[in-house]
C-alpha positions as CSV (number, residue, x, y, z in Angstrom):
1,M,5.2,39.8,95.1
2,S,3.8,36.2,96.1
3,K,5.5,32.9,94.6
4,A,2.1,32.2,92.8
5,K,2.5,35.6,91.1
6,I,6.1,35.2,90.2
7,Y,5.5,31.7,88.6
8,L,2.5,33.0,86.6
9,W,4.7,35.8,85.0
10,V,7.4,33.2,84.2
11,I,4.8,30.9,82.4
12,L,3.6,33.9,80.4
13,L,7.2,35.0,79.5
14,V,8.0,31.5,78.4
15,S,4.8,31.2,76.4
16,G,5.4,34.5,74.9
17,S,9.0,33.5,73.7
18,I,7.5,30.3,72.1
19,L,5.0,32.4,70.1
20,T,7.6,34.9,69.1
21,A,9.9,32.1,67.8
22,S,6.9,30.6,66.0
23,A,6.2,34.0,64.2
24,Q,9.9,34.3,63.3
25,N,9.9,31.0,61.8
26,S,6.7,31.5,59.9
27,A,8.0,34.8,58.5
28,A,11.1,32.9,57.2
29,V,9.0,30.3,55.4
30,R,6.9,32.9,53.8
31,K,10.0,34.7,52.6
32,L,11.1,31.3,51.2
33,E,7.6,30.9,49.6
34,E,8.1,34.3,47.9
35,Q,11.6,33.5,46.5
36,R,10.1,30.2,45.1
37,K,7.2,32.0,43.4
38,K,9.6,34.6,41.9
39,A,11.7,31.7,40.6
40,L,8.8,29.9,39.2
41,A,7.7,33.2,37.4
42,E,11.2,33.4,35.8
43,I,10.8,29.8,34.6
44,E,7.4,30.3,33.2
45,M,8.9,33.4,31.3
46,T,11.9,31.6,30.1
47,D,9.7,28.8,28.9
48,K,7.6,31.4,27.0
49,L,10.6,32.9,25.5
50,L,12.1,29.6,24.4
51,K,8.9,28.8,22.6
52,E,9.1,32.0,20.6
53,T,12.8,31.7,19.7
54,T,13.5,30.2,16.4
55,Q,16.6,27.9,15.4
56,S,18.8,30.2,13.4
57,A,22.5,30.1,14.7
58,Q,22.5,33.2,16.7
59,S,18.8,32.6,18.0
60,S,20.1,28.9,18.8
61,L,22.8,30.6,21.1
62,N,20.1,32.6,22.8
63,R,18.2,29.7,23.3
64,L,20.8,28.0,25.0
65,N,21.3,30.8,27.1
66,L,17.7,30.9,28.0
67,L,17.7,27.1,28.8
68,S,20.7,27.4,30.9
69,G,19.1,30.0,32.9
70,Q,16.0,28.1,33.2
71,I,17.8,25.0,34.4
72,L,19.5,27.2,37.2
73,S,16.0,28.6,38.1
74,R,14.5,25.0,38.2
75,K,17.4,24.0,40.5
76,R,16.7,26.9,42.8
77,V,13.1,26.0,43.1
78,I,13.9,22.4,44.3
79,D,16.6,23.8,46.9
80,L,13.9,26.4,48.1
81,L,11.5,23.5,48.4
82,N,13.8,21.7,50.6
83,Q,14.5,24.6,52.7
84,E,10.8,25.4,53.2
85,T,10.0,22.0,54.3
86,Q,13.0,21.9,56.7
87,A,11.9,25.1,58.2
88,I,8.7,23.7,58.9
89,D,10.0,20.6,60.3
90,N,12.0,22.7,62.9
91,Q,8.9,24.6,63.9
92,I,7.0,21.4,64.4
93,T,9.7,19.8,66.3
94,A,10.3,22.9,68.5
95,L,6.5,23.2,69.2
96,Q,6.2,19.4,70.0
97,R,9.0,20.0,72.6
98,E,7.3,23.0,74.2
99,I,3.8,21.1,74.1
100,A,5.5,18.2,76.1
101,N,7.0,20.5,78.8
102,L,3.6,22.3,79.2
103,E,1.9,18.9,79.5
104,K,4.2,17.8,82.1
105,E,4.1,21.2,83.9
106,L,0.2,21.0,83.7
107,K,0.0,17.6,85.3
108,T,2.2,18.8,88.0
109,K,0.0,21.8,88.8
110,Q,-3.2,19.7,88.4
111,D,-1.7,17.2,91.0
112,N,-0.9,20.1,93.4
113,Y,-4.3,21.8,92.8
114,S,-6.0,18.2,93.4
115,R,-4.0,17.7,96.7
116,S,-4.7,21.4,97.6
117,A,-8.3,21.1,97.0
118,Q,-8.5,17.8,99.0
119,R,-6.9,19.6,102.1
120,M,-9.3,22.6,101.8
121,Q,-12.2,20.1,101.7
122,R,-10.8,18.5,105.0
123,R,-10.7,21.8,106.5
124,Q,-14.1,22.7,105.7
125,T,-15.5,19.4,106.8
126,S,-13.6,19.6,110.2
127,Q,-13.8,23.2,110.5
128,D,-9.8,23.6,110.1
129,K,-10.4,26.4,107.7
130,L,-12.4,28.4,110.5
131,L,-9.9,27.5,113.1
132,F,-7.0,28.6,110.9
133,I,-8.6,32.0,110.6
134,L,-9.6,32.1,114.3
135,S,-6.4,31.1,115.5
136,A,-4.8,34.3,114.3
137,E,-3.1,36.6,116.8
138,N,-5.0,39.5,115.7
139,F,-7.8,40.8,113.6
140,A,-5.5,42.1,110.8
141,Q,-3.9,38.6,110.6
142,S,-7.1,36.8,110.5
143,M,-8.2,39.2,107.4
144,R,-5.0,38.5,105.8
145,R,-5.5,34.6,106.3
146,M,-8.9,34.9,104.9
147,R,-7.5,36.9,101.7
148,Y,-4.8,34.4,101.5
149,L,-7.0,31.4,101.2
150,R,-9.3,33.2,98.8
151,E,-6.4,34.2,96.5
152,F,-4.7,30.9,96.6
153,A,-7.8,28.9,95.7
154,Y,-8.4,31.5,92.8
155,W,-4.7,31.3,91.7
156,Q,-4.9,27.4,91.7
157,K,-8.0,27.6,89.4
158,Q,-6.8,30.4,87.3
159,Q,-3.3,28.8,86.8
160,A,-5.0,25.6,85.7
161,N,-7.1,27.5,83.3
162,D,-4.3,29.6,81.9
163,I,-2.2,26.5,81.1
164,L,-5.1,24.8,79.6
165,K,-5.9,27.6,77.5
166,K,-2.2,28.1,76.5
167,R,-2.1,24.3,75.6
168,E,-5.2,24.7,73.4
169,E,-3.6,27.7,71.8
170,I,-0.4,25.8,70.9
171,R,-2.4,22.6,69.8
172,V,-4.2,24.9,67.3
173,R,-0.7,26.4,66.1
174,Q,0.5,22.8,65.9
175,T,-2.5,21.7,63.8
176,E,-1.8,24.7,61.4
177,L,1.8,23.7,61.1
178,K,0.8,20.2,60.4
179,A,-1.5,21.4,57.7
180,T,1.5,23.5,56.3
181,R,3.7,20.7,56.4
182,E,1.1,18.6,54.4
183,E,1.0,21.1,51.9
184,K,4.8,21.3,51.6
185,Q,4.8,17.5,51.5
186,A,2.4,17.9,48.6
187,L,4.8,20.1,47.1
188,M,7.8,18.0,47.6
189,Q,5.9,15.3,45.5
190,A,5.6,18.0,42.9
191,R,9.6,18.3,43.4
192,E,9.8,14.9,41.7
193,E,8.0,16.6,38.6
194,E,10.3,19.3,38.9
195,R,13.2,17.0,38.7
196,K,11.7,15.2,35.6
197,K,11.4,18.5,34.0
198,L,14.9,19.4,35.0
199,Q,16.2,16.0,33.3
200,G,14.3,17.0,30.3
201,E,15.8,20.4,30.1
202,E,19.3,19.2,30.6
203,T,18.5,16.7,27.6
204,N,17.3,19.4,25.5
205,Q,20.5,21.7,26.5
206,K,22.8,18.8,25.2
207,K,20.8,18.6,21.9
208,E,21.1,22.3,21.4
209,V,24.9,22.3,22.1
210,Q,25.1,19.4,19.5
211,Q,23.2,21.5,17.0
212,L,25.2,24.4,17.8
213,N,28.4,22.4,17.3
214,K,27.1,21.5,13.8
215,K,26.5,25.2,13.1
216,Q,29.8,26.3,14.5
217,K,31.0,28.2,11.5
218,D,27.5,29.9,11.2
219,L,27.6,30.8,14.7
220,Q,31.2,32.0,14.8
221,A,30.6,34.4,11.8
222,Q,27.4,35.6,13.6
223,L,29.4,36.3,16.7
224,R,32.1,38.0,14.8
225,K,29.6,40.2,13.2
226,K,27.9,40.9,16.4
227,R,31.4,41.7,18.1
228,Q,31.9,44.3,15.3
229,Q,28.6,46.0,15.8
230,A,29.1,46.1,19.5
231,N,32.5,47.7,18.9
232,A,31.1,50.2,16.8
233,L,28.4,51.0,19.5
234,N,31.1,51.3,22.2
235,R,33.1,53.6,19.9
236,Q,30.1,55.8,19.4
237,I,29.3,56.1,23.0
238,E,32.9,56.8,23.9
239,K,33.0,59.6,21.2
240,L,29.8,61.2,22.5
241,I,30.9,61.0,26.0
242,A,34.4,62.7,25.1
243,E,32.5,65.2,23.3
244,E,30.2,65.9,26.4
245,I,33.4,66.1,28.5
246,A,35.0,68.8,26.2
247,K,31.8,70.8,25.9
248,A,31.4,70.9,29.7
249,E,35.1,71.8,30.2
250,A,34.8,74.5,27.7
251,E,31.9,75.9,29.7
252,A,33.7,75.8,32.9
253,K,36.8,77.6,31.3
254,A,34.6,80.3,29.8
255,A,33.1,80.8,33.3
256,R,36.4,81.1,34.9
257,D,37.7,83.5,32.1
258,R,34.4,85.7,32.7
259,A,35.1,85.6,36.3
260,T,38.8,86.5,35.9
261,A,37.8,89.3,33.3
262,A,35.2,90.8,35.8
263,K,37.4,91.0,38.9
264,K,38.8,94.2,39.8
265,P,42.7,94.7,40.2
266,G,43.9,93.3,43.3
267,E,40.7,91.4,44.0
268,K,40.5,87.5,44.0
269,A,38.4,86.1,41.3
270,E,35.2,84.4,43.0
271,P,33.8,81.3,41.5
272,A,30.6,81.4,39.8
273,K,27.6,80.0,41.7
274,D,26.8,77.5,39.1
275,E,30.5,76.8,38.0
276,R,31.2,73.4,36.5
277,T,33.8,71.3,38.4
278,A,34.8,67.4,37.7
279,D,35.3,64.9,40.4
280,T,38.3,63.5,38.6
281,K,40.9,64.8,36.4
282,G,39.7,64.9,32.8
283,G,36.2,64.0,33.9
284,Y,32.8,65.5,33.2
285,A,32.7,69.1,34.8
286,M,29.3,69.3,36.6
287,T,27.2,72.0,37.8
288,P,26.1,71.9,41.4
289,A,22.7,70.3,40.3
290,E,24.6,67.5,38.3
291,K,26.7,66.8,41.3
292,K,23.7,66.3,43.5
293,L,22.0,64.2,40.8
294,S,25.2,62.1,40.6
295,Q,25.3,61.5,44.2
296,D,21.5,60.6,44.5
297,F,22.2,58.1,41.5
298,A,25.3,56.6,43.3
299,G,23.2,56.3,46.8
300,N,20.6,54.2,44.9
301,R,22.9,51.5,43.9
302,G,21.1,48.2,44.2
303,R,17.8,49.9,44.1
304,L,17.4,51.2,40.7
305,P,14.4,49.8,38.7
306,L,14.9,47.7,35.7
307,P,15.2,49.4,32.4
308,L,12.0,47.7,31.3
309,E,8.6,46.7,32.8
310,G,7.2,43.3,32.9
311,R,8.8,39.7,32.8
312,Y,12.1,39.4,31.6
313,T,15.3,37.1,31.5
314,I,19.1,38.2,31.3
315,V,20.5,36.5,28.3
316,G,23.7,38.2,28.1
317,H,26.0,39.3,31.2
318,F,28.5,41.8,31.7
319,G,32.2,41.4,30.8
320,E,34.2,38.8,29.0
321,Q,33.4,35.2,29.7
322,Q,33.8,31.7,28.3
323,H,30.4,30.1,27.5
324,Q,29.7,27.2,30.0
325,Q,28.4,24.7,27.4
326,L,30.4,25.8,24.1
327,K,34.1,25.7,24.2
328,Y,34.6,27.7,21.1
329,V,32.3,30.5,22.1
330,R,33.8,33.5,24.1
331,T,31.6,36.6,24.7
332,N,32.4,40.1,25.8
333,N,29.6,42.3,26.8
334,S,29.8,46.0,27.7
335,G,26.5,45.8,29.4
336,I,23.6,43.2,29.8
337,D,21.1,41.9,27.4
338,I,17.6,41.6,28.7
339,Q,15.1,39.5,26.7
340,T,11.3,40.2,27.1
341,T,8.1,39.9,25.2
342,P,7.3,42.1,22.2
343,G,5.7,45.5,22.6
344,T,7.7,46.4,25.7
345,D,9.2,49.8,26.4
346,A,12.7,50.7,27.8
347,R,12.3,52.9,30.7
348,A,14.8,55.4,32.5
349,V,16.2,53.7,35.5
350,F,16.7,57.3,37.2
351,S,15.9,60.8,36.6
352,G,18.3,62.7,34.3
353,E,18.7,64.4,31.0
354,V,18.8,62.8,27.3
355,T,22.2,63.7,26.0
356,S,22.2,61.6,22.5
357,I,20.1,59.6,20.4
358,F,21.8,57.7,17.6
359,V,21.6,54.8,15.3
360,I,24.1,51.8,15.1
361,P,23.4,48.7,12.7
362,G,22.6,45.7,14.7
363,F,21.5,47.9,17.8
364,N,18.9,49.9,15.9
365,N,18.2,53.2,17.9
366,S,20.2,54.0,21.1
367,V,19.3,56.7,23.8
368,I,21.8,58.0,26.4
369,V,20.5,59.4,29.6
370,R,23.1,61.6,31.8
371,H,22.7,61.5,35.5
372,G,25.5,63.8,36.7
373,N,28.7,62.0,35.7
374,Y,26.8,58.6,35.4
375,L,25.3,57.6,32.1
376,T,22.7,55.0,31.2
377,V,22.5,53.5,27.6
378,Y,19.3,51.9,26.3
379,S,20.0,50.2,22.8
380,N,18.0,48.2,20.3
381,L,14.9,50.5,20.2
382,S,12.5,50.4,17.1
383,Q,11.0,53.6,18.2
384,V,12.2,56.4,20.4
385,Y,9.7,58.6,22.4
386,V,12.0,61.4,23.7
387,K,14.6,63.8,22.1
388,K,17.9,65.3,23.0
389,G,17.7,67.8,25.9
390,D,14.6,66.1,27.3
391,K,14.5,65.8,31.2
392,V,13.4,62.4,32.0
393,T,12.1,60.8,35.3
394,T,12.5,57.3,37.0
395,R,10.7,54.9,34.9
396,Q,9.8,57.2,32.2
397,A,9.3,55.4,28.7
398,L,12.2,56.2,26.4
399,G,11.2,54.0,23.4
400,K,9.9,50.5,22.3
401,I,12.4,47.9,22.3
402,F,12.8,46.2,18.7
403,S,11.2,42.9,18.1
404,D,13.0,40.7,15.4
405,S,10.4,39.3,13.2
406,E,12.9,37.1,11.4
407,N,13.7,35.4,14.7
408,G,10.4,34.7,16.2
409,N,9.9,38.4,17.4
410,E,12.9,38.0,19.6
411,T,12.9,41.1,21.9
412,I,16.2,42.2,23.5
413,L,17.4,45.3,25.3
414,H,21.0,46.0,25.5
415,F,21.5,48.2,28.7
416,Q,24.9,49.8,29.6
417,L,25.9,51.9,32.7
418,W,28.8,54.4,32.5
419,K,30.8,56.4,34.9
420,E,32.7,59.1,33.2
421,K,34.7,57.0,30.5
422,T,34.6,53.8,32.5
423,K,32.0,50.9,31.7
424,L,30.3,49.3,35.0
425,N,28.4,46.2,35.4
426,P,24.9,47.4,35.5
427,A,23.5,44.0,37.4
428,P,24.6,45.1,41.0
429,W,22.9,48.4,40.4
430,L,19.6,47.0,39.7
431,D,16.8,46.0,41.9
432,R,16.0,42.5,40.5
């Protein structure tokens, strides 16, 4: 391969790497934009819920939780804007550096081409070109020299055109990036507005804390009542789980007894095809189909859909924790509390079977869906669309979430996840 062709390949490879890097950077910016839009949507939803939530003691605590979540989302928006602008700045800097290199290279090529053209012109006028061809040792060499002169002249022109074309492409790309940067700069101006909103929200948060401190006795009474209701809910869930485990074990034992009775003397009893077995001692004895369902459920950790459709915000997190703003408030949650808009339905996060429907004061109707040895619990439903024994599918509506008319139609789903007799944090299992 000639030096000219090798050099052309090098130019194409370098140019390709530039565009690849630009494409990767653009993809990163688009991903940041998507994250920012999602955070803004969360803020919009929280703002709507804040307007709907009243000022009673318990609702004020929910308002404070909503406001705290909104402040975190607002800070995240500002951070994402900074990241987006920095990413675009990096792209522009890289392209400017590459364009400068191309311009330098282009000038060198143009100078070389100019000198080459001048030499070719002198040869044409002085018949050097013809002498160069005729001075060959043989006819084949003369043909090669003629081809060389043609290809060299064509290569010089083509190379200059290619570099100019690439330069134009990069210039267009740079123009696009500058326009994007201007757009981001406009967003950065809006960032100041976001900062002002953030300051206002932090001020409101302080006021909410002051008001709650004044309502401390009322709030603590509400929290005690809520804790008692939550304990009643957990006791009922534990009771129902224990009953299901006992029933499944009884069925497994009956199947083993039948197999033992059916065997002939001296024969070994063969396990039934659908014999129930538990993964752990004292656990729920599953059929082979339930074992498969349980494995599928576990395999979807982090990809389960939300137990409701539409906009939402999490106002209660799993586990025992000290409230960030209120020193005297400590919460203990067996699941997560998801606030949404009135009229929203709770939906199954995975296929399974409805094993229990019951009522607990403070949590209204609750539905338990079994997925092998995993269970999901949907509490605070005003209506239930399913019945015990129903097979449900992923995202199937189970019931309507209760809206509290006395507290501005506050609509909160309490969602729990269990494995056997153990409560799990649902948040890492959901695709949010």
